[in-house]
Structure formats: C-alpha cells, structure tokens
C-alpha positions as CSV (number, residue, x, y, z in Angstrom):
1,S,-8.3,-2.1,9.4
2,A,-8.6,-4.4,12.3
3,S,-5.6,-6.5,10.7
4,F,-3.4,-3.2,10.8
5,E,-3.9,-3.3,15.1
6,S,-1.4,-6.9,14.1
7,L,0.8,-5.4,11.6
8,G,1.7,-3.3,14.2
9,I,1.2,0.5,12.5
10,S,-2.3,1.0,14.5
11,L,-3.1,1.4,17.7
12,F,-5.2,-1.1,19.6
13,Y,-8.5,-1.2,19.7
14,S,-8.7,2.1,16.6
15,S,-10.2,-0.2,14.1
16,T,-13.4,-2.0,15.9
17,M,-15.1,1.4,17.5
18,A,-17.7,3.1,16.5
19,N,-17.2,6.3,14.9
20,P,-19.6,8.6,15.7
21,T,-18.6,8.7,19.5
22,T,-15.7,10.4,21.9
23,E,-13.5,7.5,22.0
24,K,-13.1,8.0,18.2
25,I,-12.1,11.5,18.9
26,R,-9.6,10.5,21.6
27,S,-8.3,7.4,19.4
28,S,-7.8,9.5,16.4
29,R,-5.8,12.5,18.7
30,L,-3.6,9.5,20.3
31,S,-2.7,8.4,16.8
32,A,-2.0,11.9,15.8
33,K,0.3,12.0,18.6
34,Y,2.3,9.1,17.5
35,L,2.7,9.7,14.0
36,M,4.4,12.9,15.1
37,K,6.6,10.9,17.3
38,L,7.4,8.5,14.1
39,L,7.9,10.8,11.8
40,R,10.6,13.0,13.6
41,L,12.1,9.9,14.6
42,G,12.2,8.8,11.1
43,V,10.1,5.5,11.4
44,N,8.3,4.9,8.2
45,P,5.7,2.0,7.3
46,T,8.3,-0.1,5.6
47,I,10.3,-0.3,8.5
48,L,7.4,-1.9,10.3
49,I,5.8,-4.1,7.8
50,T,8.2,-7.2,7.6
51,R,7.1,-10.5,6.3
52,K,6.5,-11.8,10.3
53,A,4.3,-8.7,10.6
54,V,1.9,-9.5,7.4
55,E,1.9,-12.8,8.5
56,N,0.6,-12.0,11.8
57,A,-2.4,-9.5,9.9
58,I,-3.2,-12.4,7.7
59,T,-3.7,-14.5,10.7
60,V,-6.0,-12.0,12.5
61,V,-7.8,-11.7,9.2
62,L,-8.4,-15.4,8.9
63,Y,-9.4,-15.9,12.9
64,I,-12.2,-13.4,12.3
65,G,-13.6,-14.5,9.6
66,G,-12.5,-11.4,7.1
67,S,-12.9,-10.9,3.3
68,T,-11.5,-12.2,0.2
69,N,-10.4,-8.7,-0.1
70,A,-7.6,-8.7,2.5
71,I,-5.7,-11.3,0.4
72,L,-6.0,-8.7,-2.5
73,H,-4.6,-6.2,-0.2
74,Y,-2.1,-7.9,1.3
75,L,0.0,-9.1,-1.3
76,A,-0.2,-5.5,-2.7
77,I,1.1,-4.2,0.8
78,A,4.0,-6.8,0.8
79,N,5.0,-6.1,-2.8
80,S,5.0,-2.6,-1.9
81,V,7.7,-3.1,0.7
82,R,9.2,-5.6,-1.0
83,V,8.2,-8.6,1.1
84,R,8.1,-11.5,-0.4
85,L,4.0,-12.9,-0.6
86,T,2.4,-15.4,-2.5
87,L,-1.0,-16.9,-2.8
88,D,0.8,-20.3,-1.6
89,D,2.2,-18.6,1.3
90,I,-1.3,-17.6,2.6
91,E,-2.6,-21.1,1.9
92,T,-0.1,-22.1,4.8
93,I,-1.5,-19.9,7.2
94,R,-4.9,-20.8,6.4
95,K,-4.3,-24.1,6.9
96,R,-3.4,-23.7,10.6
97,T,-5.6,-21.1,11.8
98,P,-9.0,-21.5,13.0
99,V,-11.8,-19.4,12.5
100,T,-13.1,-18.1,16.2
101,C,-15.0,-15.0,15.9
102,N,-18.6,-15.0,15.4
103,L,-19.2,-12.1,13.3
104,K,-21.4,-10.9,10.3
105,P,-22.1,-11.6,7.6
106,S,-21.6,-15.1,8.6
107,G,-22.1,-15.0,12.2
108,T,-24.2,-12.8,14.6
109,H,-22.2,-10.1,15.7
110,A,-21.2,-7.0,14.8
111,T,-17.8,-5.5,14.7
112,T,-18.7,-2.7,17.7
113,D,-19.9,-5.9,19.8
114,L,-16.0,-7.4,19.3
115,H,-15.1,-3.8,20.3
116,N,-17.0,-4.0,23.1
117,V,-15.8,-7.4,24.6
118,G,-12.2,-6.5,24.1
119,G,-11.8,-5.9,20.1
120,I,-8.7,-7.3,18.4
121,P,-6.3,-7.0,21.4
122,Q,-8.1,-9.7,23.0
123,V,-8.4,-11.4,19.8
124,L,-4.3,-11.2,19.5
125,K,-4.2,-12.8,23.1
126,R,-6.0,-16.0,22.2
127,L,-3.5,-16.0,19.0
128,S,-0.7,-15.6,21.2
129,S,-2.0,-18.3,23.5
130,Q,-2.1,-20.7,20.6
131,E,1.7,-19.7,19.7
132,L,0.1,-17.9,16.1
133,L,1.8,-14.9,16.6
134,H,5.2,-13.5,15.8
135,K,5.3,-11.5,19.1
136,A,8.6,-9.8,18.5
137,C,7.3,-7.7,15.8
138,A,7.9,-3.9,16.1
139,T,4.8,-1.5,16.4
140,V,4.0,1.9,16.2
141,T,4.1,2.7,20.0
142,G,7.6,1.6,20.0
143,R,7.1,-1.7,22.1
144,T,6.8,-4.7,20.2
145,L,3.8,-6.7,19.4
146,G,4.3,-9.1,22.4
147,E,5.3,-5.9,25.0
148,E,2.1,-4.5,24.0
149,L,-0.3,-8.1,24.8
150,N,1.5,-8.1,28.1
151,R,-0.3,-4.7,29.2
152,I,-3.8,-6.1,28.0
153,K,-5.4,-8.7,30.4
154,L,-6.9,-11.7,28.8
155,A,-11.0,-11.4,29.1
156,T,-13.1,-14.0,30.8
157,Q,-15.9,-16.4,29.5
158,C,-18.1,-12.9,29.0
159,I,-16.8,-12.9,25.6
160,Y,-17.4,-16.2,24.6
161,N,-20.8,-15.6,22.5
162,V,-18.4,-13.0,20.4
163,I,-14.7,-14.7,20.4
164,L,-15.6,-18.4,20.9
165,P,-13.9,-20.9,23.3
166,I,-10.1,-21.9,21.8
167,N,-11.6,-25.3,21.3
168,K,-14.8,-24.7,19.5
169,P,-13.7,-22.0,16.6
170,L,-16.5,-22.1,13.6
171,H,-13.9,-24.2,11.8
172,Q,-11.0,-25.5,12.7
173,Q,-9.0,-24.0,9.6
174,G,-9.2,-21.3,8.0
175,H,-12.3,-20.1,5.2
176,L,-10.2,-18.4,2.4
177,L,-9.4,-21.0,0.3
178,V,-6.9,-20.7,-2.4
179,L,-8.2,-22.4,-5.5
180,K,-6.1,-23.6,-8.6
181,G,-7.2,-24.7,-11.6
182,N,-8.3,-24.4,-15.4
183,L,-10.2,-21.4,-14.5
184,A,-7.5,-19.8,-12.7
185,V,-4.0,-21.3,-13.3
186,F,-2.0,-18.7,-10.9
187,G,-4.9,-19.1,-8.2
188,A,-8.0,-17.7,-7.3
189,V,-9.1,-16.9,-3.5
190,A,-12.9,-18.1,-2.4
191,K,-14.5,-17.2,0.5
192,T,-16.5,-20.4,2.1
193,L,-18.2,-19.3,5.5
194,G,-21.7,-20.7,4.9
195,V,-21.0,-22.3,2.1
196,K,-22.8,-25.6,2.6
197,R,-21.6,-27.7,-0.9
198,R,-18.2,-27.5,-1.7
199,S,-18.8,-29.2,-5.1
200,I,-21.4,-27.0,-7.5
201,T,-22.4,-27.6,-11.3
202,G,-24.4,-25.8,-13.7
203,R,-24.7,-24.2,-17.0
204,A,-21.8,-21.4,-17.0
205,K,-23.4,-17.7,-18.0
206,V,-20.3,-15.7,-19.4
207,F,-20.0,-12.0,-19.3
208,N,-17.3,-9.6,-20.3
209,D,-18.0,-6.7,-18.0
210,E,-20.0,-5.7,-14.8
211,E,-22.7,-3.5,-16.8
212,S,-23.5,-6.6,-18.9
213,T,-24.0,-8.8,-16.1
214,T,-26.3,-6.9,-13.9
215,K,-28.6,-6.5,-17.6
216,S,-28.8,-9.6,-18.1
217,I,-29.4,-11.0,-14.2
218,L,-32.3,-8.1,-14.1
219,D,-33.8,-9.3,-17.7
220,D,-33.7,-13.1,-15.7
221,S,-31.4,-13.9,-18.4
222,V,-29.7,-15.7,-15.7
223,T,-31.4,-17.9,-14.1
224,A,-31.7,-20.6,-10.7
225,G,-28.6,-22.8,-11.2
226,N,-26.8,-20.6,-13.7
227,I,-23.2,-20.0,-12.5
228,V,-21.9,-16.7,-13.4
229,I,-18.5,-15.4,-14.6
230,I,-17.3,-12.1,-15.4
231,R,-14.1,-11.6,-17.4
232,Y,-11.5,-9.0,-17.6
233,L,-11.8,-7.3,-14.3
234,G,-8.7,-8.0,-13.0
235,P,-6.2,-5.9,-11.4
236,K,-5.0,-4.7,-14.9
237,G,-8.6,-5.5,-16.7
238,G,-10.4,-3.6,-14.3
239,P,-8.7,-1.8,-14.0
240,G,-7.9,-2.7,-9.9
241,M,-10.6,-5.4,-9.6
242,P,-13.7,-3.8,-8.9
243,E,-16.0,-5.7,-6.2
244,M,-19.0,-6.3,-8.6
245,L,-21.6,-5.5,-5.7
246,S,-24.2,-4.6,-8.6
247,P,-24.4,-7.8,-9.8
248,T,-24.2,-9.5,-6.8
249,S,-27.1,-7.4,-5.4
250,A,-29.0,-7.9,-8.3
C-alpha cells in the first residue's frame, strides 16, 4: 500500500496512518471524493499505471525494505495493464536503489513511526533528490508526482532515526535479490535484510505441500541445519503462491 502512493493511485499519507484514528476517517472521505471525480472524468487505473509509474513503486518498496510479496504483485499488476515487466527489470532497479528506512521486521521502527516523520512523501522527496524517480507520472489528484512533491517540504534531521541519511543507508543496494539457477530456472526472489550468510549448505528436506511440511517440523523430523524445500506452490500449483506462514512460524 505504501508503494501505491508512488504508483499514483492513492493519496499521499493514506498508506501509513494508523487505522482507528480520525485521520484515517478524513483520508477515507478524501479518497472517496477523488474516486468520484475520477469516475466522472473516465480516468481508470490503466491510464495511471504506466511502466515508469511501476518503476517508481518498486523503487519505493526497495527503499523502505519492503516484502518479496511486492515483486509478485507488481509482476501481476503490470501484466494486467499490459506493461512489460520482468525479474531482470526489477534487478536493474534493485542495483540502483539503496535501503534507507529503518523499519521492522529487519529494523527498529513501525510503519506508524514512518508516518509520524512524514510518511511516504518524505521517502519520495529523498528519492527525487537522488534522481531515482520519474516525476512526470500522473496521479489520482490530476497533478503529476513531481507537482505533488513540490507541495511537500523536506523534513529536517529529526527523522534520521527512521529514514536514514542518504549517505548512510542500511544497504547500498536493494534487498530483494533476483536469483537464477538449477532450482529456479526462470528466477526466484530472496529477501536479504538481516541475512548474515550469503551461502547456505545443508541436507535438503523436500515436501509437496504445506500440511506435510508443518507436520514434519512439529514432529521434529526437520532439524537444525536442514534446508526445507516446499514444491508445487507456485501461481498455478498453490494456486496463487500461498505464503507458507504455518511452516515458517513452526
């Protein structure tokens, strides 16, 4: 949802505010107002979601230390509006984008902490200063992303424990690595924030579904040093690439 602010399809600040607040109520009402305006004008997501807008969104995901889910979602979003996007394209964006937000689970702060220091607009201001944004992209307000950012004042150093200084990022390059090899001929994505070792060796335990994997973990059939591989859970096999929260929690 944070990346949607940079994609141009949601209002600034709407993604990071706490839910049970009057601020969220105001934001929801304002969102509805713009939605009705866009409907009257005949503006739909296919007009706003362009290749450059998608690049902006992926850049934000990398800058804030976001999830691998975003890669899955943006490949689908791009496909749905007939924008060509590949894992190789995402790897190109990754190499030029630092990780600069100190956010959980790999960092210290929660999303609401980011909101309190200026939210995604402050992230975008910094990306803009580093020439990492396409500022001519349209947004739901009718203004371009650059015009929206001109209305935002760059915050002072008081935010630096949440959004780190440009010259002191958590990582010089993005944390969502595209991997290719004999286990993933067409590519895979790994989140590397907090990962100390880049090479892992061990005996593989291979499973064909989530249930049998969880059972083996709980039965202590999976031990320290094992590498767990769960097959047949892709976009078609899952279906829909379920997250495997039960095995990872176990």
